[in-house]
N, C-alpha and C positions, 0 to 999 in steps of 0.2 A: 504494500500500500504506500502511496506517495507520502513524503514527509514535508512538513511545512514548519519553519522556525524551529527545526531540530526535534520536533515531536510528531508522533504518529497521529494522523487524523482518521476518524471513522469514515467509511465509504459514503454514507449519506451526507455528511458535512462537505466532503470534497465535491460531490456531484451538485449539491445545492449551490455552493459558492461558484463552481464552474458554470452552472446554468445561469446564474445572475450575470456573470461576466459575458457570456454568449449573448444573452438578451440585450444587455447594455450596448454591446458592439453592434448588434443588428439595428437597434433603435437609433444609435448615434449615426449610422449610415443611412437612416431613413428608409429601411427596408421592412416590408411586411413579410410574414412567414411565407405566403404564396410566392412572393417575389424571390425569396431565397431559394425556394424549391425550383423555380424557373431558372434562376441564374446558375444553379448547380447542375442543370441539365437533367433534373429528376434523379440525381444520384442520392439525394437525401429526401425523405418524405416529410410532409407536414407533421405527421404524428411523431416522427423521430425528433424533429426540431422541438416540438412541444415537450416531449419527454426530457430532452436534454436541458431545455430552459427552465423546467420546473424541478430538475434534479431527480426525476423519477415519476412514478405513478402508482396507483392502486388498481389491481386487476378487478377487484370487486369492493363494494362499500364495506368498510371495516376490515378489509384484508391487509396483509402486510405491505409495507412500502417497498416497491421495487425500484432499484436504481437503474439508470440507463446503462446500456452496455453496447454502444455502437461499435461497429467494426472500424478498423483503421481507415479504410477508404471512405467511409461515411464522414468521419471526423475531418479527413483531409478535404473532402468536397465542401464541407461547411466552413472550414478555415479559409479555403481559397476564396469563397464568396465574401467572407468578412474581412479578407485582407490580412490575415495573421499567419504566422508560421505554425504548422501543425506540430512540429517538433516541440514547440513550447507547450502546447496542449498535452502532448504525450508525457511531459515532465509532471504535469498536474494530475492527470487521470490514468496514466499508464497506457501501454499498448494493449490491444485486445487480448492477445495470447498471454499477457502477464496478469490480467485482472482475475481476481479470485473466483469470479462467476463463470469463467470459461474452463472447459475441460483441459485444454492445452496447458493452462497454468497449473492445474492440479497434477497433470501427468509429467510435467517437466522436472527432470532431476536437477539437483544442485549443480552437478557437473555441466549439464547442458546449459543451465542458466549462466554459469560462470563463462562458458565458451561464448555465449551470445553477448554477454557484457563486454568481454574482451574484443569481440568483433566490432561492437558498437564503439568502443573506445578507439580502436584502430581507425575506423571510418571518421570519427570526430577529429582525431589528430591530423588525418589527411586533409580534411576540410579546413582545419585551422591553418595548415601550411598554405593551402590555396588562398585563403582569405588574407593572410599576412603578406603574401606576395602581391596580391591585388592591391592591398593598402599601400605597400611600398611603391608600386607603380603609380598609383594615384597621387601620393605625396610628391613623388619625383616630378610628375607632370605639373602639379600645382607650384612647386618650387621653380621650375623652369619658366612658368608663366608669371612668376613674381607675385603670386597670390599667397603662398605659404612662406614663412620666415626661412632663413637659411640662404645659401648662395644660389644665385640664379645663373642659368646658362648664358644669358645675354643681359648685361646690366640695363636697367631701365633708362630711357632717354631723359635728360634733365628737362624740366619744364621751363619755358620762358615766361617771365612775368611781363605782363602788359604794363606799360606806363600809364599812369592815370591821365586822362584828358583826352 
């Protein structure tokens, strides 16, 4: 289960808080639920959006509260429409196969989980190297253009002052 501020949160709280965030993002962008469904190309349904935004649902009156458990592709479709990185959402609610409610999570051995985490770490390190190189190139371009501090490839031309009058 995801951690926040160094302590474990219960699943209902995580999904409730996540749902509030999703709803606020949707409203901030001025999107109705049907419009989100349309923009996702039907990848996520109206019902799924409601379940996520409300942090779950009850199958029957007085029944237990069921938390949402959307597949990764559904969360990705919603994140894409709302303009957020799905990886950030995975950090909050976890990936589908890692959630306690899925069979895959219950079947996964600690060894398999460690191997998966090591693979995720390797991919993250590769992505960081790419981003650092990209940042370096951007900073170099900005320095050469005289926008960023540091030495520029061509010194800026001195400006002439106009004489008054």
